[in-house]
C-alpha positions as CSV (number, residue, x, y, z in Angstrom):
1,M,-5.4,-201.1,-15.9
2,A,-6.8,-197.8,-14.9
3,T,-10.5,-197.6,-14.4
4,A,-12.6,-194.5,-14.6
5,R,-15.4,-193.7,-12.1
6,Q,-19.0,-194.0,-13.3
7,A,-20.1,-190.5,-14.4
8,T,-23.5,-189.4,-13.3
9,N,-23.5,-186.5,-15.7
10,R,-21.7,-185.6,-18.8
11,P,-18.3,-184.3,-17.6
12,R,-17.2,-180.8,-18.3
13,A,-14.5,-181.1,-20.9
14,H,-12.3,-179.0,-23.2
15,A,-9.7,-179.6,-25.9
16,V,-6.3,-178.1,-25.0
17,M,-3.7,-177.9,-27.9
18,A,-2.2,-175.6,-30.4
19,D,-4.6,-173.9,-32.8
20,D,-3.3,-175.7,-35.9
21,A,-3.5,-179.0,-34.1
22,F,-7.1,-178.5,-33.2
23,A,-8.0,-177.5,-36.8
24,L,-6.3,-180.7,-38.0
25,L,-7.6,-183.2,-35.4
26,F,-11.1,-182.0,-35.0
27,D,-13.1,-181.8,-38.2
28,E,-16.9,-181.1,-37.9
29,T,-17.8,-184.7,-37.3
30,R,-15.4,-185.1,-34.4
31,R,-16.3,-181.8,-32.9
32,E,-20.0,-182.9,-32.9
33,R,-19.1,-186.2,-31.3
34,F,-17.0,-184.5,-28.6
35,A,-19.9,-182.2,-27.8
36,A,-22.4,-185.1,-27.7
37,L,-20.3,-187.0,-25.3
38,A,-19.4,-184.3,-22.8
39,D,-20.5,-180.9,-21.5
40,V,-18.2,-178.7,-23.7
41,P,-19.1,-175.1,-23.3
42,A,-17.5,-172.4,-25.5
43,P,-14.7,-172.3,-26.1
44,M,-14.4,-176.0,-27.1
45,H,-10.7,-175.4,-27.8
46,I,-8.2,-173.7,-25.5
47,S,-4.7,-173.0,-26.8
48,D,-3.4,-171.1,-23.7
49,V,-4.4,-172.5,-20.3
50,D,-2.6,-169.5,-18.7
51,D,-4.9,-167.0,-20.3
52,P,-6.9,-165.3,-17.4
53,A,-10.0,-165.3,-19.7
54,V,-10.3,-169.1,-19.4
55,A,-9.6,-169.3,-15.7
56,D,-13.2,-169.7,-14.6
57,T,-13.8,-172.3,-17.3
58,L,-10.8,-174.4,-16.5
59,A,-11.7,-174.3,-12.8
60,E,-14.8,-176.3,-13.6
61,T,-13.2,-178.7,-16.1
62,E,-13.0,-182.4,-15.3
63,V,-11.6,-183.8,-18.6
64,L,-9.1,-182.5,-21.1
65,I,-8.4,-183.8,-24.6
66,T,-4.8,-182.7,-25.4
67,S,-2.4,-183.0,-28.3
68,W,0.5,-181.1,-29.8
69,G,1.0,-177.7,-28.2
70,A,-0.5,-178.8,-24.8
71,P,1.4,-177.4,-21.8
72,H,3.3,-179.0,-19.0
73,F,0.8,-179.6,-16.2
74,D,2.8,-178.4,-13.3
75,A,1.6,-177.6,-9.7
76,A,0.7,-174.0,-10.5
77,R,-1.5,-174.9,-13.5
78,L,-3.1,-177.8,-11.7
79,A,-4.0,-175.6,-8.8
80,R,-6.1,-173.6,-11.3
81,M,-7.8,-176.9,-12.4
82,P,-8.9,-178.4,-9.1
83,R,-11.6,-180.6,-10.7
84,L,-9.4,-182.2,-13.3
85,R,-9.6,-186.0,-13.2
86,A,-8.5,-187.2,-16.6
87,V,-6.4,-186.2,-19.6
88,F,-6.8,-188.0,-22.9
89,H,-3.8,-187.3,-25.1
90,A,-4.5,-187.3,-28.8
91,A,-0.8,-187.8,-29.7
92,G,2.1,-190.0,-28.7
93,S,4.3,-189.3,-25.7
94,V,2.9,-187.7,-22.6
95,R,6.4,-187.2,-21.0
96,E,6.5,-183.4,-21.6
97,H,3.1,-182.9,-20.1
98,V,3.0,-184.7,-16.8
99,S,4.7,-183.6,-13.5
100,D,5.1,-185.0,-10.0
101,E,2.1,-183.0,-8.9
102,F,0.1,-184.5,-11.8
103,W,0.7,-188.0,-10.4
104,K,0.2,-186.9,-6.8
105,R,-3.3,-185.8,-7.7
106,G,-4.1,-189.2,-9.2
107,I,-5.1,-187.7,-12.5
108,M,-5.6,-190.4,-15.2
109,I,-3.9,-189.9,-18.5
110,T,-4.0,-192.0,-21.7
111,S,-2.0,-191.8,-24.9
112,A,-2.9,-192.3,-28.5
113,A,0.6,-193.8,-29.2
114,D,-1.0,-197.0,-30.4
115,A,-3.0,-195.2,-33.1
116,N,0.1,-193.2,-33.9
117,A,2.1,-196.4,-34.5
118,V,0.0,-197.3,-37.5
119,P,1.5,-194.9,-40.1
120,V,5.0,-195.3,-38.6
121,V,4.8,-199.0,-39.3
122,E,3.4,-198.4,-42.8
123,Y,6.3,-196.0,-43.6
124,T,8.9,-198.3,-42.1
125,L,7.6,-201.4,-44.0
126,A,7.7,-199.4,-47.2
127,A,11.3,-198.2,-46.4
128,I,12.4,-201.8,-45.8
129,I,11.0,-203.0,-49.1
130,F,12.5,-200.0,-50.9
131,A,15.8,-200.6,-49.2
132,G,15.9,-204.2,-50.6
133,K,15.4,-202.8,-54.0
134,R,17.8,-199.8,-53.3
135,A,15.0,-197.7,-54.8
136,L,15.6,-194.6,-52.8
137,V,19.3,-194.7,-53.7
138,H,18.5,-194.9,-57.4
139,L,16.1,-192.0,-57.1
140,R,19.0,-189.8,-56.1
141,T,21.4,-191.1,-58.7
142,E,21.8,-189.7,-62.2
143,F,21.8,-192.4,-64.9
144,D,24.0,-192.2,-67.9
145,D,25.0,-194.5,-70.8
146,A,27.7,-196.1,-68.7
147,R,25.3,-197.4,-66.1
148,P,22.7,-200.1,-66.7
149,W,19.2,-198.7,-66.7
150,N,17.4,-201.4,-64.7
151,G,20.1,-202.5,-62.2
152,W,20.3,-206.0,-63.6
153,A,24.0,-206.3,-62.7
154,E,23.4,-205.3,-59.1
155,R,23.2,-208.7,-57.4
156,S,22.7,-207.1,-54.0
157,I,19.2,-206.0,-54.9
158,G,16.2,-207.9,-53.8
159,N,13.9,-208.8,-50.9
160,V,14.5,-212.6,-50.9
161,D,16.8,-214.2,-48.3
162,R,17.0,-211.0,-46.3
163,T,17.5,-210.5,-42.6
164,I,15.7,-207.6,-41.0
165,G,16.8,-206.3,-37.5
166,I,14.3,-204.6,-35.4
167,V,15.7,-202.6,-32.4
168,G,13.0,-202.1,-29.8
169,F,10.0,-204.4,-29.4
170,S,7.7,-201.4,-28.8
171,R,4.2,-200.8,-30.2
172,I,5.8,-200.0,-33.5
173,G,8.4,-202.7,-33.4
174,R,5.8,-205.4,-32.5
175,R,3.4,-204.3,-35.2
176,L,6.3,-204.2,-37.7
177,V,7.4,-207.8,-36.9
178,E,3.8,-209.0,-37.3
179,M,3.5,-207.3,-40.7
180,L,6.8,-208.8,-41.8
181,R,5.4,-212.3,-41.2
182,G,3.8,-212.0,-44.5
183,F,7.2,-212.1,-46.3
184,D,8.3,-215.7,-46.1
185,E,11.7,-214.9,-47.6
186,M,12.7,-212.6,-44.7
187,D,14.2,-213.6,-41.4
188,V,13.3,-211.1,-38.6
189,L,15.5,-210.5,-35.5
190,V,14.6,-208.4,-32.5
191,A,16.9,-206.7,-30.0
192,D,15.3,-205.4,-26.8
193,P,16.5,-206.1,-23.3
194,F,13.0,-205.8,-21.9
195,A,11.2,-208.1,-24.4
196,S,10.0,-211.6,-23.7
197,P,11.5,-214.3,-26.0
198,D,8.1,-216.0,-26.1
199,A,6.3,-212.8,-27.1
200,V,8.8,-212.0,-29.8
201,R,8.6,-215.6,-31.1
202,A,4.8,-215.4,-31.1
203,A,5.0,-212.2,-33.2
204,G,7.1,-214.0,-35.7
205,A,10.7,-213.1,-34.9
206,T,13.7,-214.2,-32.8
207,L,15.0,-212.3,-29.8
208,V,18.8,-211.7,-29.9
209,S,21.2,-209.3,-28.4
210,L,22.1,-206.2,-30.3
211,H,25.7,-207.4,-30.5
212,E,24.5,-210.7,-32.1
213,M,22.1,-208.9,-34.4
214,L,24.3,-206.4,-36.1
215,P,26.5,-208.6,-38.3
216,R,23.5,-210.7,-39.5
217,V,21.2,-208.0,-40.8
218,D,20.6,-206.5,-44.2
219,V,18.3,-203.8,-42.8
220,L,18.6,-202.3,-39.3
221,S,15.4,-200.5,-38.2
222,L,15.3,-198.5,-35.0
223,H,12.2,-198.3,-32.7
224,A,13.7,-197.6,-29.3
225,P,12.7,-194.7,-27.1
226,A,15.0,-191.7,-26.6
227,L,16.4,-192.1,-23.1
228,P,19.8,-191.3,-21.6
229,S,20.6,-195.0,-21.9
230,T,19.8,-195.2,-25.6
231,R,21.5,-192.0,-26.8
232,H,23.9,-192.9,-29.6
233,M,23.2,-196.6,-29.1
234,I,24.1,-197.0,-32.7
235,A,27.6,-195.4,-33.0
236,G,30.9,-196.2,-34.7
237,P,31.4,-199.8,-33.4
238,Q,27.8,-200.8,-34.1
239,L,27.8,-199.4,-37.6
240,A,31.1,-201.0,-38.3
241,A,29.6,-204.4,-37.3
242,L,26.9,-204.1,-40.0
243,R,27.4,-206.0,-43.3
244,D,28.6,-204.1,-46.4
245,G,25.5,-202.8,-48.2
246,A,23.2,-202.8,-45.1
247,T,20.6,-200.1,-44.7
248,V,20.0,-198.2,-41.5
249,I,16.4,-197.0,-41.0
250,N,15.5,-194.5,-38.2
251,T,11.8,-193.6,-37.7
252,A,12.2,-193.3,-33.9
253,R,14.4,-190.5,-32.5
254,G,17.5,-188.9,-34.1
255,A,19.5,-189.2,-30.9
256,L,19.6,-193.0,-31.2
257,I,22.3,-192.6,-33.9
258,D,25.7,-191.0,-33.8
259,H,25.4,-188.9,-37.0
260,D,29.1,-188.3,-37.3
261,A,29.7,-192.1,-37.3
262,L,26.9,-192.6,-39.7
263,L,28.3,-190.0,-42.1
264,A,31.7,-191.7,-42.0
265,E,30.2,-195.0,-43.1
266,C,27.7,-193.6,-45.7
267,R,30.3,-191.3,-47.2
268,T,32.3,-194.4,-48.3
269,G,29.1,-196.0,-49.8
270,R,29.4,-199.0,-47.5
271,L,26.0,-198.4,-45.8
272,D,22.8,-196.8,-46.9
273,A,20.5,-194.9,-44.6
274,V,16.8,-193.8,-44.5
275,L,16.3,-191.2,-41.9
276,D,12.9,-189.8,-41.0
277,V,14.3,-188.3,-37.8
278,T,17.7,-186.6,-37.3
279,E,19.7,-184.9,-34.6
280,P,19.3,-181.9,-34.8
281,E,16.0,-181.9,-36.7
282,P,16.1,-180.7,-39.3
283,L,19.8,-181.1,-40.2
284,P,21.6,-177.8,-41.2
285,A,21.5,-177.1,-44.9
286,S,25.3,-177.6,-44.8
287,A,25.1,-181.1,-43.4
288,E,26.9,-183.5,-45.7
289,L,24.4,-186.3,-44.9
290,R,21.8,-184.3,-46.8
291,R,23.8,-184.5,-50.0
292,L,24.9,-188.1,-50.1
293,P,23.2,-190.2,-52.8
294,N,22.8,-193.2,-50.6
295,V,21.1,-191.3,-47.7
296,A,17.4,-190.5,-47.9
297,I,16.1,-188.0,-45.4
298,T,12.4,-187.2,-45.0
299,P,11.0,-184.4,-42.8
300,H,9.5,-186.5,-39.9
301,L,6.8,-187.9,-42.2
302,A,6.4,-191.3,-40.6
303,G,4.1,-190.3,-37.7
304,S,0.5,-189.3,-38.1
305,L,0.0,-186.4,-40.6
306,G,-3.0,-185.0,-42.4
307,T,-6.0,-187.3,-42.4
308,E,-4.1,-189.9,-40.3
309,T,-4.3,-187.6,-37.3
310,R,-8.0,-188.3,-37.0
311,R,-7.1,-191.7,-35.7
312,L,-5.6,-189.9,-32.7
313,T,-8.8,-187.9,-32.1
314,D,-10.9,-191.1,-32.4
315,S,-8.6,-192.8,-29.8
316,A,-9.0,-190.0,-27.3
317,L,-12.8,-189.9,-27.8
318,R,-13.0,-193.7,-27.2
319,E,-11.1,-193.1,-23.9
320,L,-13.7,-190.4,-23.1
321,E,-16.5,-192.8,-23.8
322,A,-14.9,-195.4,-21.5
323,Y,-14.4,-192.9,-18.8
324,I,-18.0,-191.8,-18.9
325,A,-19.2,-195.4,-18.7
326,G,-16.9,-196.2,-15.8
327,E,-15.0,-198.7,-17.9
328,A,-11.3,-199.5,-18.0
329,L,-9.4,-197.1,-20.1
330,H,-7.8,-198.6,-23.2
331,Y,-4.3,-197.0,-23.2
332,P,-3.5,-195.6,-19.7
333,V,0.0,-194.3,-19.0
334,E,1.4,-194.9,-15.5
335,P,4.5,-193.1,-14.0
336,E,6.6,-196.2,-14.3
337,D,5.9,-196.4,-18.1
338,L,7.9,-193.3,-18.7
339,G,11.2,-195.0,-17.9
340,R,10.9,-197.3,-20.9
341,S,8.9,-195.4,-23.5
342,A,9.4,-192.3,-25.6
């Protein structure tokens, strides 16, 4: 685990992110905490690191707290920040921000992905329960006298004797498995080629192959990273293997699912879907998936929004505290991590 050096003084620091991200993540309390921990001269927040007006300031900066809207730290930008030693990212993936030169310089970087996992797990758990009750489908269906009001005749409804499939034993996948342990009537399966059977078992699930999982589950929830190897990992053959009436939930990345194949299955009514992410995002207004009554699409709501984003700020500030104290950082990201994470 990465360890910061003992700071003899409060490090020079700034927040680098989009204007709207800073306004969201840094309320007055968190701005005051940031200023108390580090030497943060005006401006506290920089939205454009290429602006000549901040060149002298960045040349003296040792620590950055970044988030949405932060730049790619390439060789040219890093050359203008010779004292930069650590970046604490108040968001999830750091993939778009690091470069070969970043790693060559030995700059430490952390991610708030663990904090960002919390609302995604909460959303997904709610989606699983709603899928069992077919609640989202009924919200989009007009009732008339020919259809029972309370779904009494729909024997497929319910959250007892259900099997839930979790694809990806990531931060989110692991937390979701642990939360599902509270539902005694559910059997939970995990598919992840990198996961340890013992770790999955300890969390409360059983590790199986994706091929073995698909025909057994009532709900398939995706939590894999978007990598070349995972693009369209759920396509026609995988969807065809699911049971009639199964629900596909995607809160990870839209590219994991072949949307044409999903449309073909949902169009018949054989499968339901809950999609918080799509490819492209958002889907065109003309996309048929947007109009199907058994497909619920939300506008990337699962991740941290509103007041939830303050968890991300708090995570970055805890990393800053650890750095100043010379302690091990909590959630460091290493180059090799990018090959198996989002």
